[in-house]
C-alpha positions as CSV (number, residue, x, y, z in Angstrom):
1,M,-18.6,-2.8,-15.7
2,S,-15.2,-1.3,-14.8
3,F,-12.3,-3.7,-14.5
4,K,-9.7,-1.2,-15.8
5,S,-7.8,-0.7,-12.5
6,D,-8.3,-0.6,-8.7
7,N,-7.0,2.9,-9.1
8,C,-10.3,3.8,-10.8
9,G,-12.6,2.6,-8.0
10,P,-14.2,4.7,-5.2
11,A,-12.8,5.3,-1.8
12,H,-14.5,3.3,0.9
13,P,-17.2,5.2,2.9
14,A,-15.3,4.5,6.1
15,I,-12.2,6.3,4.7
16,M,-14.3,9.3,3.7
17,Q,-15.8,9.4,7.1
18,A,-12.4,9.3,8.7
19,L,-11.4,12.3,6.6
20,N,-14.6,14.1,7.6
21,D,-13.9,13.3,11.3
22,A,-10.4,14.7,10.9
23,N,-11.7,17.9,9.3
24,Q,-12.6,19.5,12.6
25,G,-10.8,22.4,14.1
26,F,-7.0,22.9,14.1
27,A,-4.1,20.4,14.4
28,P,-0.3,20.7,14.2
29,S,1.0,20.5,10.6
30,Y,3.7,18.5,8.8
31,G,3.1,15.2,10.7
32,A,3.2,16.6,14.2
33,D,-0.5,15.8,14.7
34,D,-2.1,13.2,17.0
35,L,-3.5,11.1,14.1
36,T,-0.1,10.6,12.6
37,A,1.2,9.4,16.0
38,K,-1.7,7.0,16.2
39,V,-1.0,5.6,12.7
40,E,2.7,5.1,13.5
41,A,1.8,3.2,16.6
42,K,-0.8,1.1,14.8
43,L,1.5,0.2,11.9
44,R,4.2,-0.9,14.3
45,E,1.7,-3.1,16.0
46,V,0.4,-4.5,12.8
47,F,3.9,-5.3,11.6
48,E,5.1,-6.5,15.0
49,A,8.0,-4.0,14.6
50,P,8.2,-1.7,17.6
51,E,11.3,0.1,16.3
52,A,10.1,0.6,12.7
53,S,10.1,4.1,11.2
54,I,6.8,5.0,9.5
55,H,6.4,7.7,6.9
56,L,3.2,8.7,4.9
57,V,3.1,9.9,1.4
58,A,0.3,10.4,-1.1
59,T,1.3,8.3,-4.0
60,G,2.9,4.9,-4.8
61,T,5.5,6.5,-7.0
62,A,6.6,8.7,-4.2
63,A,6.7,5.8,-1.8
64,N,8.8,3.6,-4.1
65,A,11.1,6.3,-5.4
66,L,11.8,7.9,-2.0
67,A,12.3,4.6,-0.3
68,L,14.7,3.4,-2.9
69,S,16.6,6.8,-2.8
70,T,17.1,6.3,0.9
71,L,18.6,2.8,0.3
72,T,20.6,3.6,-2.8
73,Q,23.7,5.7,-3.6
74,P,23.8,7.5,-7.0
75,W,26.6,5.3,-8.3
76,Q,24.7,2.0,-7.5
77,T,22.3,-0.1,-9.5
78,I,18.9,-1.4,-8.3
79,F,18.0,-5.0,-9.2
80,C,14.4,-5.4,-10.4
81,T,12.4,-7.5,-13.0
82,P,11.7,-6.2,-16.5
83,L,8.1,-5.8,-15.6
84,A,8.7,-4.0,-12.3
85,H,6.5,-0.9,-11.9
86,I,9.7,1.1,-11.0
87,H,11.0,0.2,-14.5
88,T,8.0,0.5,-16.7
89,D,5.5,2.9,-15.0
90,E,7.2,5.5,-12.9
91,C,8.8,7.8,-15.6
92,H,12.3,7.4,-14.2
93,A,11.3,8.6,-10.7
94,P,13.6,6.1,-9.0
95,E,16.5,7.2,-11.1
96,F,15.6,10.9,-10.5
97,Y,15.2,10.7,-6.8
98,T,18.3,8.5,-6.3
99,G,20.4,11.0,-8.2
100,G,20.9,8.8,-11.2
101,A,21.2,5.2,-9.9
102,K,20.8,2.6,-12.6
103,L,18.2,-0.2,-12.9
104,S,19.5,-3.6,-13.6
105,L,16.9,-6.1,-14.9
106,V,16.8,-9.6,-13.4
107,G,15.4,-12.5,-15.5
108,D,12.7,-12.0,-18.1
109,D,9.4,-12.4,-16.1
110,D,7.4,-10.7,-13.4
111,K,9.1,-12.8,-10.7
112,M,12.8,-13.1,-10.1
113,T,14.6,-16.3,-8.9
114,P,17.6,-16.5,-6.6
115,D,19.8,-17.9,-9.4
116,A,18.8,-15.1,-11.8
117,L,19.3,-12.5,-9.0
118,Q,22.8,-13.9,-8.2
119,A,23.8,-13.8,-11.8
120,A,22.6,-10.2,-12.1
121,I,24.5,-9.1,-9.0
122,E,27.7,-10.8,-10.1
123,G,27.4,-9.2,-13.5
124,W,28.6,-6.0,-11.8
125,P,32.2,-6.5,-10.7
126,L,32.7,-5.5,-7.1
127,G,34.9,-2.5,-6.6
128,D,35.4,-1.7,-10.3
129,V,35.4,2.1,-10.5
130,H,34.3,2.0,-14.1
131,C,31.0,0.1,-13.3
132,S,27.8,0.7,-11.4
133,Q,28.2,-0.6,-7.8
134,R,25.7,-3.2,-6.4
135,G,22.6,-1.7,-4.8
136,P,19.3,-2.8,-3.4
137,V,17.0,-5.5,-4.6
138,A,13.4,-4.3,-5.5
139,L,10.5,-6.8,-5.4
140,T,6.8,-6.3,-6.2
141,Q,4.1,-8.1,-4.2
142,V,1.5,-8.6,-5.9
143,T,3.6,-8.8,-9.1
144,E,2.8,-6.9,-12.2
145,M,1.2,-10.1,-13.7
146,G,-1.0,-10.7,-10.7
147,R,1.1,-13.4,-9.1
148,V,2.2,-13.7,-5.5
149,Y,5.6,-14.6,-4.1
150,S,5.4,-17.3,-1.5
151,L,7.1,-16.7,1.9
152,D,9.8,-19.2,0.9
153,E,10.4,-17.3,-2.4
154,L,10.7,-14.0,-0.5
155,S,13.1,-15.5,2.0
156,A,15.3,-17.1,-0.7
157,L,15.6,-13.9,-2.6
158,S,16.3,-11.9,0.6
159,Q,19.0,-14.5,1.6
160,T,20.6,-14.1,-1.8
161,A,20.7,-10.3,-1.4
162,A,22.0,-10.6,2.1
163,R,25.0,-12.7,0.9
164,Y,26.1,-9.6,-1.0
165,D,25.1,-7.2,1.9
166,L,22.3,-5.7,-0.2
167,P,19.0,-4.3,1.2
168,V,15.6,-5.5,-0.1
169,H,12.7,-3.2,-0.8
170,L,9.1,-4.5,-1.4
171,D,6.7,-2.5,-3.6
172,G,3.5,-3.4,-1.8
173,A,1.0,-1.3,-3.7
174,R,-1.3,-4.4,-3.5
175,F,0.3,-5.6,-0.2
176,A,-3.1,-6.3,1.4
177,N,-4.2,-8.5,-1.6
178,A,-1.0,-10.5,-1.4
179,L,-1.4,-10.9,2.4
180,A,-5.0,-12.1,2.0
181,A,-3.9,-14.6,-0.7
182,L,-1.1,-16.0,1.4
183,G,-3.0,-16.0,4.7
184,C,0.1,-14.9,6.6
185,T,0.9,-12.0,8.9
186,P,2.5,-8.7,7.7
187,A,5.6,-9.5,9.7
188,E,5.9,-12.9,8.0
189,M,5.7,-11.2,4.5
190,T,8.3,-8.5,5.4
191,W,11.0,-8.4,8.0
192,K,10.7,-12.0,9.0
193,A,11.4,-12.9,5.3
194,G,14.3,-10.5,5.2
195,I,12.7,-7.4,3.7
196,D,14.3,-4.2,4.9
197,A,11.7,-1.6,3.7
198,V,8.2,-1.8,2.3
199,S,5.8,0.6,0.5
200,F,2.6,-0.3,2.1
201,G,-0.2,0.6,-0.3
202,G,-3.6,2.1,0.5
203,T,-4.7,3.9,-2.6
204,K,-5.4,0.8,-4.7
205,N,-7.3,-0.8,-1.9
206,G,-10.1,1.8,-1.1
207,C,-8.2,4.8,0.1
208,L,-8.4,8.3,-1.5
209,G,-4.6,8.6,-1.7
210,V,-2.1,7.4,0.9
211,E,0.8,5.0,1.2
212,A,3.1,4.2,4.1
213,V,6.9,3.7,3.7
214,I,8.2,1.5,6.5
215,F,11.8,0.9,7.4
216,F,12.4,-1.9,9.8
217,N,15.8,-0.5,10.7
218,P,15.1,3.0,12.0
219,E,18.5,4.3,11.2
220,K,17.2,5.5,7.8
221,A,14.3,7.5,9.3
222,W,16.0,11.0,9.4
223,E,17.4,10.6,5.8
224,F,13.9,9.7,4.6
225,E,12.4,12.7,6.3
226,L,14.8,15.0,4.6
227,R,14.3,13.4,1.2
228,R,10.6,13.5,1.5
229,K,10.7,17.3,2.4
230,R,13.2,18.0,-0.3
231,A,11.0,16.2,-2.9
232,A,8.0,18.3,-1.9
233,H,6.1,15.2,-0.6
234,L,5.7,16.3,3.0
235,F,2.1,17.4,3.3
236,S,1.3,20.5,5.4
237,K,-2.1,19.2,6.4
238,H,-0.6,15.8,7.1
239,R,-3.5,14.7,9.3
240,F,-5.6,14.0,6.2
241,L,-3.1,11.4,5.1
242,A,-3.0,10.0,8.6
243,A,-6.8,10.0,8.8
244,Q,-7.1,7.8,5.7
245,M,-4.5,5.3,7.0
246,L,-6.1,5.2,10.4
247,G,-9.5,4.5,8.9
248,Y,-7.9,1.9,6.6
249,L,-6.4,0.0,9.6
250,T,-9.4,0.3,11.9
251,D,-11.2,-3.0,12.4
252,D,-9.0,-4.6,9.7
253,L,-10.9,-2.7,7.0
254,W,-7.8,-3.0,4.8
255,L,-7.9,-6.8,4.9
256,T,-11.6,-7.0,4.5
257,M,-11.4,-4.9,1.3
258,A,-8.5,-7.0,0.0
259,R,-10.3,-10.3,0.6
260,D,-13.4,-8.9,-1.1
261,A,-11.4,-7.8,-4.1
262,N,-9.6,-11.2,-4.4
263,A,-12.9,-13.0,-4.1
264,K,-14.4,-10.9,-6.8
265,A,-11.4,-11.7,-9.1
266,A,-11.8,-15.4,-8.3
267,R,-15.5,-15.2,-9.3
268,L,-14.6,-13.5,-12.5
269,A,-11.8,-16.0,-13.3
270,D,-14.2,-18.9,-12.7
271,G,-16.6,-17.4,-15.1
272,L,-14.0,-16.8,-17.8
273,R,-12.9,-20.4,-17.6
274,S,-16.1,-21.3,-19.4
275,V,-15.7,-18.7,-22.1
276,P,-14.6,-20.2,-25.5
277,D,-11.0,-19.3,-26.5
278,C,-10.2,-17.6,-23.2
279,H,-6.6,-18.4,-22.2
280,F,-5.0,-17.2,-19.0
281,L,-1.5,-15.8,-19.3
282,A,-0.9,-16.3,-15.5
283,E,-2.9,-18.2,-13.0
284,P,-4.9,-15.5,-11.0
285,Q,-3.8,-15.4,-7.4
286,A,-5.0,-12.1,-6.1
287,N,-7.2,-9.4,-7.7
288,M,-5.8,-9.2,-11.2
289,I,-6.4,-11.4,-14.2
290,F,-4.3,-11.5,-17.4
291,A,-5.8,-13.5,-20.2
292,T,-6.5,-13.5,-24.0
293,L,-9.8,-13.4,-25.8
294,P,-10.5,-13.2,-29.6
295,R,-10.8,-9.7,-31.0
296,A,-14.5,-10.3,-31.7
297,T,-15.2,-11.0,-28.1
298,H,-13.3,-7.9,-27.0
299,Q,-15.4,-5.9,-29.5
300,R,-18.6,-7.4,-28.1
301,L,-17.6,-6.6,-24.5
302,M,-16.6,-3.0,-25.1
303,T,-19.7,-2.4,-27.2
304,G,-21.6,-3.7,-24.2
305,G,-20.1,-1.2,-21.8
306,A,-17.1,-3.1,-20.4
307,H,-14.0,-1.1,-19.4
308,Y,-10.7,-2.9,-18.9
309,G,-7.1,-2.8,-20.1
310,L,-6.6,-4.1,-23.7
311,N,-2.8,-4.9,-23.8
312,Q,-2.8,-5.6,-27.5
313,G,-4.5,-4.1,-30.5
314,P,-5.8,-2.6,-32.5
315,L,-9.4,-3.4,-31.5
316,E,-10.6,-2.8,-35.0
317,G,-9.2,-3.9,-38.3
318,G,-7.7,-7.3,-37.6
319,A,-8.9,-10.9,-37.8
320,A,-12.0,-11.6,-35.6
321,D,-10.4,-14.7,-34.1
322,E,-7.0,-13.2,-33.3
323,P,-6.3,-13.5,-29.6
324,L,-5.6,-10.2,-27.8
325,A,-4.3,-9.9,-24.3
326,M,-6.2,-8.0,-21.6
327,R,-5.8,-7.1,-17.9
328,L,-8.8,-7.2,-15.6
329,V,-8.6,-5.8,-12.1
330,C,-11.2,-6.1,-9.3
331,D,-11.5,-3.8,-6.3
332,W,-13.6,-4.0,-3.2
333,S,-16.6,-2.3,-4.8
334,I,-17.1,-4.4,-7.9
335,S,-20.6,-6.1,-7.8
336,D,-21.3,-9.7,-8.5
337,D,-23.9,-8.5,-11.0
338,A,-21.2,-6.6,-13.0
339,I,-19.0,-9.7,-13.0
340,D,-21.8,-12.0,-14.1
341,H,-22.9,-9.5,-16.8
342,F,-19.3,-9.3,-18.1
343,V,-19.0,-13.1,-18.3
344,A,-22.4,-13.3,-20.1
345,L,-21.3,-10.8,-22.7
346,A,-18.1,-12.7,-23.2
347,M,-20.1,-15.9,-23.7
348,G,-22.2,-14.1,-26.3
349,D,-25.4,-14.4,-24.2
């Protein structure tokens, strides 16, 4: 029973088969191969963006940090929430790759609002040589609390950024899960909503390790290519990144896996609603659940073989009825039996 992270799950067999199929003979290196060209064409089709520039990297941190470095000058500040992955989980990679750009925190939650964004932007006086200059807005979809920005929310934030001539980047590590939850198109959740660049995730959704950075304005393409090479993130055997992404996109596998993961999380959430003293910290909308359970329930679950993120502690030594926060994540491979067993353990059955 592993609900610790969708990073922990297996790669889908179709992805592994795509890698095996690519592992035949010789092919040009550093992205000059036919598979990479097919992936670029396919992603332009998926996003309805024929002029978009497409770039593959192996990790989400590389995707976010390199995308932001391409949108940001070293003397600027990036606007993000206090829970943003780029702020809490990337070991200053955005600051490093931008050459020292600052992060300015917007609001106090996982989702920012237009009013809070406007206040944060105006907190930096325009043209004051002593201050950081205003830079891009960074959003996360699905958010770090498992919530999803609506299309109207994305548009409102992008419009706020546009009033100050600031670009918007979308961290889409769980892009597919958000898309499945909203039931919209990739174009509607990105450039049609005012997004300038997106990190399109694959690793958390059944790939071995691949992300696509997409700029809807191709003028940034060459700068990104240079930054990726300089940062040592341009793979020599690039076809193996492309093979994963092509397998991911074929027959809408990426959406199938995301829908499955979301459905598994919904099943788990429904079960937890009947567990005594279980309280949700945010209403589950995609494939992540944040909730509290009493310490004694956590102890019973972990003794029974459950693996998940315990966000408070310690597990031992405190009051049995003290509520402790947890994070549960479902991927495409989680079985219904594992979910039902987890709920039964939580119930004490």
